[in-house]
C-alpha positions in Angstrom: 0.0 0.0 0.0 1.2 3.5 -0.8 2.5 5.8 1.9 0.6 9.0 2.7 3.2 11.4 1.3 4.2 9.2 -1.7 4.9 11.2 -4.9 4.7 8.3 -7.3 1.5 8.0 -9.3 0.1 5.1 -11.4 -0.3 6.1 -15.0 -1.6 4.3 -18.1 0.2 4.2 -21.4 -1.9 4.7 -24.5 -0.9 3.8 -28.0 -0.9 6.8 -30.4 -1.6 4.7 -33.5 -4.3 2.3 -32.2 -5.7 4.0 -29.1 -5.3 0.9 -27.0 -4.1 1.1 -23.4 -2.3 -2.1 -22.3 0.7 -0.8 -20.3 0.7 0.7 -16.8 3.6 2.1 -14.9 4.4 4.5 -12.0 6.1 7.9 -12.3 7.4 10.4 -9.8 5.4 13.6 -10.6 7.9 15.9 -8.7 10.9 14.9 -10.9 9.2 14.7 -14.2 6.0 16.8 -14.5 5.8 16.5 -18.3 4.0 13.7 -20.1 5.9 10.5 -20.5 6.3 8.9 -24.0 7.9 5.5 -24.4 8.4 3.1 -27.3 6.7 -0.2 -26.3 5.6 -3.3 -28.2 2.0 -3.4 -29.5 0.7 -7.0 -29.9 -2.1 -5.8 -32.2 0.4 -4.2 -34.7 3.3 -6.6 -33.9 5.8 -3.8 -33.7 7.2 -1.1 -31.4 5.2 2.1 -31.4 5.1 5.2 -29.1 2.9 5.0 -26.0 2.1 8.3 -24.2 0.9 8.9 -20.7 -2.7 9.2 -19.7 -4.7 8.9 -16.4 -5.2 5.4 -15.0 -8.9 5.9 -14.1 -10.4 6.3 -17.6 -12.0 2.9 -17.6 -11.6 -0.3 -19.5 -9.0 0.3 -22.2 -10.8 3.3 -23.6 -8.9 6.2 -25.1 -10.0 9.8 -24.3 -12.0 11.5 -27.0 -9.9 14.0 -29.1 -11.4 17.3 -29.8 
């Protein structure tokens, strides 16, 4: 269980090409306040693509609507 003053937050990683969210990680918000972008493997496309940070609590692998 997380401590009361813990600065690490759970974030979801969303694929830019497919919109799927299959990776979750933690990040220290004090050291890196900007959005995280990592190259990860997408099993749907079978190649490495860029995954960007989003909130964890969006619900069941749904991408946020783009305006």
